[in-house]
VOSETOR-356950 format. One record per residue: residue number from 1; residue in three letters; y, z, x of N, C-alpha, C, O in turn. Coordinates in steps of 0.001 Angstrom, whole numbers. Each point is the difference from the previous one (the first is absolute). Layout:
! residues N
R voba sevo    n_c2    n_c3    n_c1   ca_c2   ca_c3   ca_c1    c_c2    c_c3    c_c1    o_c2    o_c3    o_c1
R  NUM  ALA       Y       Z       X       Y       Z       X       Y       Z       X       Y       Z       X
...
! end
This chain:
! residues 152
R voba sevo    n_c2    n_c3    n_c1   ca_c2   ca_c3   ca_c1    c_c2    c_c3    c_c1    o_c2    o_c3    o_c1
R    1  UNK  185248   51088  288841    -553     -30    1324     326   -1352     618    -251   -1041    -608
R    2  UNK     806    1052    1804     368   -1210     708   -1001    -244    1111    -481     945     625
R    3  UNK     165   -2203    -376    -948    -346    1048     637    -987     963     640    -962    -424
R    4  UNK    -814    1197    1716     406    -920    1059   -1270    -336     755    -660     912     498
R    5  UNK     286   -2184    -389   -1286    -371     577     155    -911    1206     842    -898      22
R    6  UNK   -1677    1151     980    -176    -916    1116   -1394    -576    -163    -976     631     406
R    7  UNK     862   -1815    -989   -1289    -623    -257    -311    -942    1145     769    -910     308
R    8  UNK   -1906    1144     313    -392    -830    1125    -878   -1165    -433    -527    -731     839
R    9  UNK     371     558   -2144    -699   -1169    -528   -1495     205    -140    -586     906     593
R   10  UNK     -14   -1776   -1394   -1448       3    -146    -478     904   -1111     568    1058    -270
R   11  UNK   -1641   -1515    -370    -668     832    -992   -1171     680     687   -1030    -621     258
R   12  UNK    1194    1868      28   -1043     716     710    -229    1344    -665     915     555    -609
R   13  UNK   -2126     -25     717    -236    1332    -562     881    1012     730     200     -98    1211
R   14  UNK     306    1036   -1934     929     959     580    -560    1418      -6    -587     445    -986
R   15  UNK     775     245    2083    -173    1439      51    1417     525     -72     791    -203     921
R   16  UNK    -468     875   -2008    1388     374    -259     230    1467     337    -673     891    -518
R   17  UNK    1635    -667    1394     350    1365     378    1440     282    -404     872    -864      94
R   18  UNK    -646    2077    -539    1345     447    -356     485     948    1082    -630    1019     280
R   19  UNK    1757   -1368     323     631     873     978    1209     643    -670     991    -670    -289
R   20  UNK   -1083    1962      47    1129     747    -559     771     561    1188    -466     907     691
R   21  UNK    1646   -1461    -468     749     256    1229    1193     903    -268     734    -172    -973
R   22  UNK    -565    1127    1855    1147     895     -76    1184    -590     747     181   -1217      28
R   23  UNK     618    2074     571    1214    -446     677    -174    -220    1496     908    -521     647
R   24  UNK   -2047     904     -79    -180      -5    1443    -711   -1259     479   -1123    -283    -417
R   25  UNK    1778    -467    1289    -578   -1244     498   -1272     235     797    -920    -814     -72
R   26  UNK     840    1901     830   -1213     282     779   -1199     190    -935   -1095    -484     288
R   27  UNK    1296    1177   -1384   -1086     199    -968    -394   -1323    -635   -1185    -291    -156
R   28  UNK    2183    -513    -213    -271   -1296    -622    -767    -905     958    -904    -721    -421
R   29  UNK    1253     752    1692    -696    -815     981   -1444     471     179    -895    -824     189
R   30  UNK     658    2126    -245   -1372     518      77    -821    -507   -1185   -1168    -359     157
R   31  UNK    1775     331   -1333    -684    -526   -1182    -310   -1488     180   -1098    -456    -318
R   32  UNK    2066    -285     827    -190   -1432     224   -1091    -251    1039    -807    -916    -160
R   33  UNK     776    1712    1212   -1039    -154    1026   -1384     195    -591    -936    -721     343
R   34  UNK     807    1692   -1226   -1295     211    -649    -414   -1257    -766   -1138    -456     118
R   35  UNK    2051     -94    -893    -302   -1195    -794    -411   -1148     914    -958    -714    -296
R   36  UNK    1673     531    1403    -322   -1078     937   -1361     199     650    -614    -961     465
R   37  UNK     141    2198    -430   -1299     289     623   -1184    -204    -942   -1151     101     422
R   38  UNK    1424    -385   -1690   -1100    -210    -945    -848   -1188     443     537    -982     513
R   39  UNK   -1846    1057    -702    -892   -1055     497     315   -1399    -522    -246    -982     700
R   40  UNK     780     872   -1900     274   -1320    -560    1446    -444     187     398   -1051    -503
R   41  UNK     390    1849    1224    1397    -375     239      53   -1054    1096    -776      76     952
R   42  UNK    1642   -1027   -1054     981    -202   -1047    -493    -876   -1148     704    -161    -997
R   43  UNK   -1896    -403    1120    -434   -1056    -907     -71     366   -1473     356    -817    -849
R   44  UNK    -800    2005     528    -167     295   -1423     595    1345    -395    -527     685    -876
R   45  UNK    1618    -312    1520     684    1251    -322    1361    -310    -611     751    -829     513
R   46  UNK    -453    1495   -1592    1327     -55    -607     565    1409      37    -570     920    -586
R   47  UNK    1684    -753    1270     645    1302     117    1172      70    -964     952    -773     103
R   48  UNK   -1033    1704   -1035    1102     260    -921     727    1228     522    -596    1067     145
R   49  UNK    1873   -1218     135     791    1094     535     989     474   -1051     565    -795    -751
R   50  UNK    -368    2102     714     992     549    -910     615    1251     594    -555     632     900
R   51  UNK    1684    -308   -1416     662    1287     240     377     459   -1393     863    -602    -639
R   52  UNK   -1495    1656     160     262     451   -1358    1386     617     -52     279    1011     644
R   53  UNK     578   -1642   -1424    1356     495    -169     -42    1169    -974    -493    -133   -1120
R   54  UNK    1010    1273    1552     -29    1195    -842    1216     866     321     724    -238     968
R   55  UNK    -530    1232   -1798    1086     952     233    1353    -663     129     394    -808    -841
R   56  UNK     322    1161    1915    1357    -507     220      41   -1511     185    1016    -631    -292
R   57  UNK   -2111      41     776     -16   -1456     195     217    -735   -1324     516   -1117     -21
R   58  UNK    -914    1750   -1076     158    -625   -1316    1433      80    -509     331    -608   -1018
R   59  UNK     523    1357    1720    1400     128    -405     867   -1120     569    1164    -137    -376
R   60  UNK   -1724    -661    1276     766   -1099     584      80   -1151    -998    -823     -84    -913
R   61  UNK    1795    -795    1074      94   -1148    -909   -1280    -841      36    -637    -118    1047
R   62  UNK     267    -455   -2174   -1256    -739    -143    -184   -1051    1098   -1110    -177     501
R   63  UNK    2173    -513    -127    -135   -1069     995    -400     523    1381    -416    -778     859
R   64  UNK     540    2087    -640    -396     593    1273   -1358     684     -66    -494     486    1018
R   65  UNK    -112    -440   -2192   -1287     679    -163   -1140    -980     235    -515    -607    -939
R   66  UNK     134     460    2181   -1076    -928     352    -721     491    1245     630     408     976
R   67  UNK   -1950    -450   -1019    -785     350    1183     334    -936    1160    -114     382    1164
R   68  UNK     522   -1594   -1484     378    -990    1013    1172     500     850     169    -445    1136
R   69  UNK     627    1348   -1663    1176     508     715    -333    1157     938     855     449     764
R   70  UNK   -2100      37    -821    -413    1115     857    -458    -576    1340    -935    -799      55
R   71  UNK    1599    1211    1020    -285    -544    1323   -1464     112     406    -553    -941     569
R   72  UNK     -76    2061    -848   -1402     194     376    -909    -992    -726    -982    -472     573
R   73  UNK    1300     156   -1817    -789    -974    -766     163   -1388     606    -986    -703     221
R   74  UNK    2210     313      42     250   -1320     604    -669    -126    1361    -582   -1038     315
R   75  UNK     663    2089     487    -590      -9    1335   -1513    -204     -88    -553    -833     717
R   76  UNK    -113    1581   -1582   -1452    -128    -144    -384   -1370    -553    -968    -606     462
R   77  UNK    1716     116   -1443    -293   -1317    -583     147   -1096    1051    -847    -888      91
R   78  UNK    1908     945     697     208    -995    1050   -1109      70    1045    -504   -1032     442
R   79  UNK     123    2247     -47   -1044     196    1006   -1318    -601    -488    -693    -680     757
R   80  UNK     351     928   -2012   -1236    -548    -567      63   -1521    -104    -961    -686     347
R   81  UNK    2072     164    -818     151   -1455    -150    -108    -700    1354    -570   -1087      95
R   82  UNK    1118    1709     955     -96    -581    1342   -1449    -113     463    -317    -813     869
R   83  UNK    -553    1623   -1445   -1419     -15     351    -840    -777   -1004   -1229      66      10
R   84  UNK    1919    -802    -875    -695    -881    -930    -553     668   -1239    -827    -587    -698
R   85  UNK    1259    1788     410    -482     727   -1179     971    -230   -1157    1206     214     126
R   86  UNK   -1752    -646   -1232     819    -254   -1191     545    1329    -523    -727     987    -109
R   87  UNK    2013    -985    -211     643    1220    -476     781    -257   -1278     416   -1121    -295
R   88  UNK    -235    2189    -441     934     -11   -1124     623    1375     -64    -631    1001     339
R   89  UNK    1871    -963    -777     708    1269    -154     253     188   -1482     548    -879    -665
R   90  UNK    -945    2019     157     182     306   -1421     915    1199    -156    -106     985     731
R   91  UNK     994   -1085   -1682     886    1110    -334    -673     886   -1039    -607    -481    -957
R   92  UNK     728    1769    1166    -498     981    -966    1073    1068    -135     454     580     986
R   93  UNK     -65    -338   -2213     956    1082    -263    -724    1054    -811    -584    -289   -1044
R   94  UNK     631    1508    1535    -630    1088    -721     821    1253     241     219     384    1149
R   95  UNK     244     263   -2223     888    1140     173    -563    1086     912     701     455     904
R   96  UNK   -1914     -37   -1107    -623    1016     839   -1362     306    -561    -129      26   -1224
R   97  UNK    -863     200    1985     -75    -119    1453    -360   -1420     415    -436    -788    -839
R   98  UNK     607     444    2109    -339   -1341     465   -1477    -334    -210    -370   -1166    -138
R   99  UNK    -461    2196     115   -1436    -203    -201    -288    -863   -1213    -840    -899      57
R  100  UNK    1524    1165   -1145    -245    -746   -1234     273   -1487     200    -758    -840    -485
R  101  UNK    1829     512    1191     320   -1395     269   -1041    -666     888    -356   -1157    -221
R  102  UNK    -134    1879    1226   -1011    -543     914   -1293    -291    -749    -556   -1093     106
R  103  UNK      89    2065    -854   -1265    -161    -730     131   -1086   -1068    -920    -797    -186
R  104  UNK    2043     761    -511     213   -1028   -1031     -10   -1399     601    -611    -911    -559
R  105  UNK    1284     731    1694      23   -1311     632   -1389    -369     518    -424   -1147    -141
R  106  UNK    -279    2088     727   -1362    -270     479    -880    -486   -1146    -791    -930     163
R  107  UNK     935    1567   -1320    -771    -428   -1173     446   -1378    -480    -831    -840    -346
R  108  UNK    2138     611     325     534   -1267    -504    -454   -1196     835    -255   -1074    -543
R  109  UNK     155    1254    1844    -401   -1108     873   -1491      32     307    -509    -871     707
R  110  UNK    -193    1868   -1234   -1430     171     252    -274      70    1504    -841    -728     528
R  111  UNK    1568    1615     144    -120     152    1453   -1404     449     379    -607     831    -677
R  112  UNK     103   -1394    1767   -1290     423     534     136    1299     787    -970     743     145
R  113  UNK    2169    -468     361     255    1237     733    1501     272      15     818    -910    -143
R  114  UNK    -482    2177     317    1386     440     140     143     535    1420    -797     832     435
R  115  UNK    1810   -1308     289     215     423    1379    1281     825      56    1079    -478    -349
R  116  UNK   -1219    1715     791    1126     926     114     101     486    1437    -928    -169     790
R  117  UNK    2044     763    -466     183     558    1338      29    1517     -85     677     576    -851
R  118  UNK   -1423      61    1748      34    1457      97    1203     412     821     800    -831     431
R  119  UNK    -691    2109    -230    1068     484     871    -550    1125     845    -944     687    -390
R  120  UNK    1539    -506    1539    -502    1016     926     839    1262    -101    1225     -29    -109
R  121  UNK   -1943    1122     149     656    1312     -12    -879     993     737   -1198    -223     176
R  122  UNK    1794    1299     244    -765    1108     538    -312    -123    1476     175   -1054     611
R  123  UNK    -638    2153     -58    -254      96    1432   -1141    -910     444      26    -508    1121
R  124  UNK   -1008     295   -1956   -1140    -821     402     254   -1477    -225    -837    -828     357
R  125  UNK    1978     476    -945     385   -1388    -232   -1049    -792    -767    -200   -1185     265
R  126  UNK    -467    1831   -1210    -956    -742    -816     733    -621   -1178    1039     489    -442
R  127  UNK   -1608   -1576     -51     628    -671   -1129    -223     851   -1243   -1134     336    -339
R  128  UNK    2195       0    -316     -78     743   -1249     433    -910   -1120     877    -848     161
R  129  UNK   -1497    1037   -1278     356    -795   -1153    1212     627    -674      -2    1185    -334
R  130  UNK    1035   -1996     137    1165     455    -727    -304      46   -1483   -1080    -399    -435
R  131  UNK    2029     882    -335    -197     163   -1433    -299   -1332    -695    -850     -53    -888
R  132  UNK    1534   -1014    1280    -228   -1299    -637   -1411    -493     310    -707    -458    -897
R  133  UNK     296     548    2150   -1340    -456     384   -1059     774    -783    -916    -593    -570
R  134  UNK    1046    1900     545    -977     815    -737     -34    -374   -1472   -1074    -111    -592
R  135  UNK    2219     -77      15      82    -318   -1422    -611   -1368    -304    -718    -151    -989
R  136  UNK     997    -842    1827    -589   -1328    -203   -1517      99      82    -708    -581    -822
R  137  UNK     213    1308    1801   -1448     142     171    -649     644   -1223   -1127    -344    -359
R  138  UNK    1820    1260    -271    -545     668   -1200     111    -862   -1253    -807     148    -918
R  139  UNK    1789   -1043     864     294    -723   -1243    -599   -1402     -87     166    -678   -1014
R  140  UNK    -856     238    2054    -563   -1342     -48   -1474      25     361    -468     893     707
R  141  UNK    -249   -1881   -1201   -1404    -174     389    -112   -1064    1090   -1092    -271     498
R  142  UNK    2200    -318    -136       6   -1026    1040     -81     659    1381     452    1132     173
R  143  UNK   -1025   -1831     803      -1     549    1360    1427     173     504     854    -859    -215
R  144  UNK    -607    1965     880    1305     287     587    -201     164    1506    -799     825     445
R  145  UNK    1526   -1614     323     -57      67    1455    1284     660     466    1095    -425    -369
R  146  UNK   -1230    1470    1186    1172     683     543      22    -263    1495    -921     385     720
R  147  UNK    1967   -1037    -260     103    -347    1415     848    1027     742     865     658    -577
R  148  UNK   -1140    -543    1870     747     872     879    1162    -802     576    -229    -978     712
R  149  UNK    1448    1361    -996    1146    -783     487     136      -9    1516     693    -857     548
R  150  UNK   -1333    1784     135     119      65    1450   -1166    -650     724     -35     -10    1230
R  151  UNK    -929    -539   -1981   -1140    -663     655     458   -1359     518     738    -716    -676
R  152  UNK   -1169     381    1841     413   -1285     588    -919   -1121    -381     212   -1139     414
! end
């Protein structure tokens, strides 16, 4: 597991959130906005961002297998850092399903919450939980926050 950190300094108590980010920058930004809205942000929030590498992504050469290389992850990390929120990017490789990598990383960092993005479908445009979101919610005892990517 590789870590890239933006440390803003100081020894402060941390509320640690894990943002499991997919490929969509709009979804990643919705996740970042939620983190920035936390009552203790930016002073005592540490945002750990990841993109679980799975499936075909694991077939790429090792030097290219990094969450840091995913545009949506970089965009969210930069957005949070610009607002004074300490960030770190962690690499997770898991053959399948991504859920296992998300839950394992949440446990490893002792995350206070997991932040995921929902997706919209259907005529009523309500947020539906995708398979990964549902699976994470079933496999962890940690709070899971699902954000609406279209909320402003």
